[in-house]
C-alpha positions as CSV (number, residue, x, y, z in Angstrom):
1,X,0.0,0.0,0.0
2,X,1.4,3.4,-0.9
3,X,2.5,5.7,1.9
4,X,0.2,8.5,0.9
5,X,-2.8,6.3,0.9
6,X,-4.8,6.4,4.2
7,X,-6.4,3.3,5.7
8,X,-10.2,3.5,6.2
9,X,-11.4,3.3,9.8
10,X,-14.9,2.0,10.5
11,X,-17.2,4.7,12.1
12,X,-19.4,2.2,14.1
13,X,-18.8,-1.1,15.9
14,X,-19.5,-4.3,14.2
15,X,-23.1,-5.7,14.3
16,X,-22.1,-8.5,16.7
17,X,-20.7,-5.9,19.2
18,X,-23.9,-3.8,19.1
19,X,-26.0,-6.8,19.9
20,X,-24.0,-7.7,23.0
21,X,-24.2,-4.1,24.4
22,X,-28.0,-4.1,23.9
23,X,-28.4,-7.4,25.7
24,X,-26.3,-6.0,28.7
25,X,-28.4,-2.8,28.8
26,X,-31.6,-4.8,28.9
27,X,-30.2,-6.9,31.8
28,X,-29.6,-3.8,34.1
29,X,-32.9,-2.1,33.5
30,X,-34.5,-1.2,36.9
31,X,-31.4,-1.5,39.1
32,X,-31.0,2.4,39.7
33,X,-34.2,2.7,41.7
34,X,-33.2,-0.3,43.7
35,X,-29.8,1.2,44.5
36,X,-31.5,4.5,45.5
37,X,-33.9,2.7,47.8
38,X,-31.0,0.8,49.5
39,X,-28.7,3.9,49.9
40,X,-31.5,6.4,50.9
41,X,-31.7,5.3,54.6
42,X,-28.0,5.7,55.0
43,X,-28.0,9.1,53.5
44,X,-31.0,10.2,55.7
45,X,-29.2,8.8,58.7
46,X,-26.1,10.8,57.9
47,X,-28.2,13.9,57.4
48,X,-30.0,13.4,60.7
49,X,-26.6,13.1,62.5
50,X,-25.4,16.3,60.8
51,X,-28.5,18.1,62.0
52,X,-28.1,16.8,65.5
53,X,-24.5,17.7,65.6
54,X,-25.1,21.2,64.4
55,X,-27.9,21.7,66.9
56,X,-25.8,20.5,69.8
57,X,-22.9,22.8,68.7
58,X,-25.1,25.8,68.4
59,X,-26.6,25.2,71.9
60,X,-23.1,24.8,73.3
61,X,-22.1,28.2,72.0
62,X,-25.3,29.7,73.5
63,X,-24.5,28.0,76.8
64,X,-21.1,29.6,76.9
65,X,-22.6,33.0,76.2
66,X,-25.3,32.4,78.8
67,X,-22.8,31.4,81.5
68,X,-20.7,34.4,80.8
69,X,-23.7,36.6,81.0
70,X,-24.8,35.1,84.3
71,X,-21.4,35.7,85.8
72,X,-20.9,39.3,84.6
73,X,-24.5,40.3,85.3
74,X,-24.1,39.3,88.9
75,X,-20.7,41.0,89.4
76,X,-21.0,43.9,91.9
77,X,-22.6,46.4,91.5
78,X,-24.7,44.7,88.8
79,X,-27.6,42.4,89.8
80,X,-29.6,39.9,87.8
81,X,-32.7,42.0,88.3
82,X,-31.2,44.8,86.3
83,X,-29.6,42.5,83.7
84,X,-32.1,39.6,83.1
85,X,-31.2,36.3,81.5
86,X,-30.8,36.3,77.7
87,X,-33.9,35.7,75.7
88,X,-32.2,33.0,73.7
89,X,-31.8,30.9,76.8
90,X,-34.8,28.8,77.7
91,X,-36.5,29.4,81.1
92,X,-36.4,25.7,81.8
93,X,-32.6,25.6,81.6
94,X,-30.4,26.3,84.6
95,X,-28.5,29.6,84.8
96,X,-26.7,31.1,87.7
97,X,-23.4,32.3,89.2
98,X,-21.6,32.1,92.5
99,X,-18.2,31.7,94.3
100,X,-16.0,28.7,93.5
101,X,-13.0,27.2,95.1
102,X,-9.7,29.0,95.3
103,X,-7.6,29.2,92.2
104,X,-4.8,26.9,93.3
105,X,-3.1,27.2,89.9
106,X,-2.3,30.8,90.8
107,X,-0.7,29.9,94.1
108,X,2.8,30.7,92.8
109,X,5.7,31.2,95.2
110,X,6.8,34.3,93.2
111,X,3.7,36.1,94.4
112,X,4.0,35.0,98.0
113,X,6.3,37.9,98.9
114,X,6.4,39.4,102.4
115,X,5.6,42.9,101.1
116,X,2.2,41.7,99.9
117,X,1.6,38.7,102.1
118,X,3.6,39.4,105.2
119,X,5.2,39.2,107.7
120,X,6.9,42.5,107.6
121,X,9.6,43.9,110.0
122,X,9.1,46.8,112.4
123,X,5.6,45.7,113.5
124,X,4.1,46.3,110.1
125,X,0.9,44.3,109.6
126,X,-0.1,43.3,106.0
127,X,-3.6,42.7,104.9
128,X,-2.6,39.5,103.1
129,X,-6.2,38.3,102.3
130,X,-6.7,41.5,100.2
131,X,-3.7,40.8,98.0
132,X,-4.1,37.0,97.8
133,X,-4.3,36.2,94.1
134,X,-5.8,32.8,94.7
135,X,-9.1,33.9,96.3
136,X,-12.1,35.7,94.9
137,X,-12.8,33.3,92.1
138,X,-16.4,33.4,90.8
139,X,-18.1,31.0,88.4
140,X,-21.0,31.3,86.0
141,X,-22.9,28.1,85.2
142,X,-25.4,27.3,82.5
143,X,-26.9,23.8,82.1
144,X,-29.3,22.5,79.5
145,X,-31.0,19.2,78.7
146,X,-32.9,18.7,75.4
147,X,-34.1,16.0,73.0
148,X,-32.3,15.6,69.7
149,X,-34.3,17.2,66.8
150,X,-33.9,14.0,64.9
151,X,-33.4,10.3,65.8
152,X,-35.4,10.6,69.0
153,X,-34.4,7.1,70.0
154,X,-31.0,8.5,70.8
155,X,-32.5,10.1,73.9
156,X,-31.7,13.5,75.3
157,X,-28.4,15.3,75.4
158,X,-27.2,17.6,78.3
159,X,-24.7,20.5,78.1
160,X,-22.9,22.3,81.0
161,X,-21.0,25.5,80.3
162,X,-18.8,27.2,82.9
163,X,-17.2,30.7,82.9
164,X,-14.7,31.7,85.6
165,X,-13.6,35.1,86.7
166,X,-10.9,36.2,89.2
167,X,-12.8,38.9,91.1
168,X,-11.0,39.7,94.2
169,X,-13.1,42.8,95.1
170,X,-10.8,45.4,93.7
171,X,-13.6,48.0,93.6
172,X,-12.7,50.8,96.0
173,X,-16.1,50.6,97.7
174,X,-15.3,47.1,98.9
175,X,-11.5,47.3,99.2
176,X,-11.4,47.9,102.9
177,X,-10.0,46.4,106.1
178,X,-13.0,46.3,108.5
179,X,-11.0,44.6,111.2
180,X,-8.8,47.6,111.4
181,X,-11.6,50.1,110.8
182,X,-10.2,51.2,107.4
183,X,-12.3,51.9,104.3
184,X,-12.0,53.8,101.1
185,X,-14.6,56.6,100.9
186,X,-13.4,57.7,97.5
187,X,-11.5,56.3,94.6
188,X,-8.6,58.8,95.0
189,X,-8.2,57.8,98.7
190,X,-4.8,56.4,99.7
191,X,-4.7,52.6,99.6
192,X,-1.9,52.2,102.1
193,X,-4.3,52.2,105.2
194,X,-6.2,49.2,103.8
195,X,-3.1,47.3,102.8
196,X,-0.8,47.9,105.7
197,X,-1.1,48.8,109.4
198,X,1.9,50.9,110.1
199,X,3.3,51.5,113.6
200,X,1.4,54.1,115.5
201,X,3.4,57.1,116.9
202,X,2.7,58.2,120.5
203,X,-0.3,60.6,120.8
204,X,2.0,63.2,122.4
205,X,4.1,63.5,119.2
206,X,1.0,63.8,117.1
207,X,-0.4,66.5,119.3
208,X,2.9,68.3,119.3
209,X,3.0,68.2,115.5
210,X,-0.5,69.5,115.1
211,X,0.2,72.3,117.6
212,X,3.4,73.3,115.7
213,X,1.5,73.3,112.4
214,X,-1.3,75.5,113.7
215,X,1.3,77.9,115.2
216,X,3.0,78.3,111.8
217,X,-0.3,78.8,110.0
218,X,-1.6,81.3,112.5
219,X,1.7,83.1,113.2
220,X,1.5,86.9,113.5
221,X,4.5,87.3,111.3
222,X,3.1,85.5,108.3
223,X,2.4,88.8,106.6
224,X,6.1,89.6,106.8
225,X,6.9,86.4,104.9
226,X,5.0,87.7,101.8
227,X,8.2,88.5,99.8
228,X,9.0,84.8,99.9
229,X,6.1,84.3,97.6
230,X,6.5,87.0,95.0
231,X,3.0,86.6,93.5
232,X,1.5,87.7,96.8
233,X,3.7,90.9,97.2
234,X,1.4,93.9,96.4
235,X,4.3,95.9,94.9
236,X,5.2,93.1,92.5
237,X,1.6,92.4,91.5
238,X,1.1,96.1,90.8
239,X,4.1,96.4,88.6
240,X,3.2,93.2,86.7
241,X,-0.3,94.6,86.0
242,X,1.0,98.0,85.1
243,X,3.4,96.7,82.4
244,X,1.2,93.7,81.3
245,X,3.7,91.1,82.5
246,X,2.9,87.6,83.4
247,X,2.7,86.9,87.1
248,X,6.2,87.0,88.6
249,X,6.3,83.7,90.5
250,X,9.3,82.9,92.7
251,X,8.9,80.6,95.6
252,X,11.8,81.5,97.9
253,X,10.8,79.1,100.8
254,X,13.6,76.7,101.6
255,X,12.6,73.1,101.1
256,X,13.2,70.5,103.8
257,X,15.9,68.8,101.6
258,X,17.3,69.2,98.2
259,X,15.5,66.1,96.8
260,X,12.1,67.0,98.2
261,X,11.1,68.6,95.0
262,X,11.5,65.3,93.1
263,X,10.8,62.6,95.7
264,X,9.5,62.6,99.3
265,X,11.7,62.4,102.3
266,X,10.7,59.6,104.5
267,X,12.9,57.8,107.0
268,X,13.0,56.6,110.5
269,X,16.7,57.1,110.8
270,X,17.2,59.7,113.5
271,X,20.7,60.5,112.3
272,X,19.5,61.2,108.7
273,X,16.7,63.4,110.0
274,X,19.1,65.4,112.2
275,X,21.5,65.9,109.3
276,X,18.7,67.0,107.0
277,X,17.4,69.5,109.6
278,X,20.8,70.9,110.1
279,X,21.2,71.4,106.4
280,X,17.8,73.1,106.3
281,X,18.9,75.5,109.1
282,X,22.1,76.4,107.1
283,X,20.0,77.1,104.0
284,X,17.7,79.4,106.0
285,X,20.4,81.3,108.0
286,X,23.3,80.9,105.5
287,X,26.7,79.6,106.3
288,X,30.3,80.8,105.8
289,X,31.4,83.7,103.6
290,X,30.9,83.9,99.8
291,X,33.9,82.6,97.9
292,X,34.7,79.8,100.4
293,X,34.0,76.2,99.5
294,X,31.6,75.7,102.4
295,X,29.5,78.8,101.6
296,X,25.7,78.3,101.5
297,X,23.5,81.2,100.7
298,X,20.6,81.8,103.1
299,X,17.0,82.9,102.5
300,X,18.0,86.6,103.0
301,X,20.5,86.3,100.1
302,X,18.0,84.7,97.7
303,X,15.3,87.2,98.5
304,X,17.7,90.2,98.0
305,X,19.0,88.8,94.7
306,X,15.5,88.2,93.4
307,X,14.2,91.7,94.2
308,X,17.3,93.4,92.8
309,X,16.7,91.6,89.5
310,X,13.0,92.5,89.6
311,X,13.6,96.2,90.3
312,X,16.2,96.4,87.5
313,X,13.6,95.0,85.1
314,X,11.2,97.7,86.2
315,X,13.8,100.4,85.7
316,X,14.5,99.2,82.2
317,X,10.7,99.3,81.4
318,X,10.5,102.9,82.7
319,X,13.5,103.9,80.7
320,X,11.9,102.5,77.6
321,X,8.9,104.8,78.3
322,X,11.2,107.8,78.3
323,X,12.6,106.8,74.9
324,X,9.1,106.1,73.5
325,X,7.9,107.8,70.3
326,X,6.1,110.1,70.8
327,X,7.8,111.0,74.1
328,X,5.7,111.4,77.2
329,X,4.7,114.8,78.5
330,X,7.1,116.9,80.6
331,X,5.1,116.1,83.7
332,X,5.2,112.4,83.0
333,X,8.9,112.6,82.3
334,X,9.5,114.1,85.7
335,X,7.3,111.5,87.4
336,X,9.1,108.6,85.6
337,X,12.5,110.0,86.5
338,X,11.5,110.3,90.1
339,X,10.3,106.8,90.2
340,X,13.5,105.5,88.6
341,X,15.4,107.3,91.3
342,X,13.4,105.7,94.0
343,X,14.0,102.3,92.5
344,X,17.7,102.8,92.1
345,X,17.9,103.9,95.7
346,X,16.1,100.6,96.7
347,X,18.5,98.6,94.5
348,X,21.5,100.3,96.2
349,X,20.2,99.5,99.6
350,X,19.6,95.9,98.6
351,X,23.1,95.6,97.2
352,X,24.6,96.9,100.4
353,X,22.5,94.4,102.4
354,X,23.6,91.6,100.0
355,X,27.3,92.5,100.5
356,X,26.8,92.4,104.2
357,X,25.1,89.0,104.1
358,X,27.8,87.6,101.9
359,X,30.6,88.8,104.2
360,X,29.0,87.5,107.3
361,X,27.7,84.1,106.1
362,X,24.0,85.0,105.8
């Protein structure tokens, strides 16, 4: 056969093949409905199991939400009367909240420190129950028993959902120490009295401190101390208002110790207190002569230096008025020059006083 000649391929099977296929087809007629009838119960059973599983899963999620709602709706100051049970939770199902056992899993030695659990030295009593991280556990509980929606012969299923909360009464209204007679009337109240019972000082010392405080507040010479707070000095206030300046604020009171501005001074060491008091006296009275290594300027030196600088500022402001355009009237010029003379006289007196203080250790 030549290469370019194609071989003919039959387009249909032979007659004998067609007859065998027809006989096989006639033999299977009616089997498909039978197979469907046999498989349908299994399919329906699987579908019923899927419906049951989905129903149980959905009620499990609702139970978790209901137990959480029961717990948080009963947490102080809330009450179940204000926050009723969810509408999606059946009335026949159980729902409630209450205290549970201590959380032993939180009983870690790292939190069992003396500063929060006691004992403390120097007769300091610690309210260890308040800071105990293992107590105060509350639990919300939701329980449900229902029949399966399908395959009733499987019986009923029951679900129990729990939700726990570590609620150790940290609200300030309940954070108290009734045994010691200590409570917190407001949220910004100091927490120390309800956590620690510190040693009590003798009543005589308390009375002496209160008497000294009242004597300072009601002292007859308090008016003479006005220059120590420049914003209370009438002369300073008048000049600031006259020239439209901001309030001249200089607090010239000596602090108890140098670090009191940044952190409180608290110690029971008598030697440390005596040293700090002696240093305070030196900074009030002044010590040594200026130029020596141990020189400490006193209150008189600081007040003098502050008012010299303030009066010089006022003189510069008055001189600026003399140079203003247009110039002031002749009468105003004479008044301003007279005022400048008075201020310069004050500055000269203060300079002489400052030199005397520096030479005598004031």
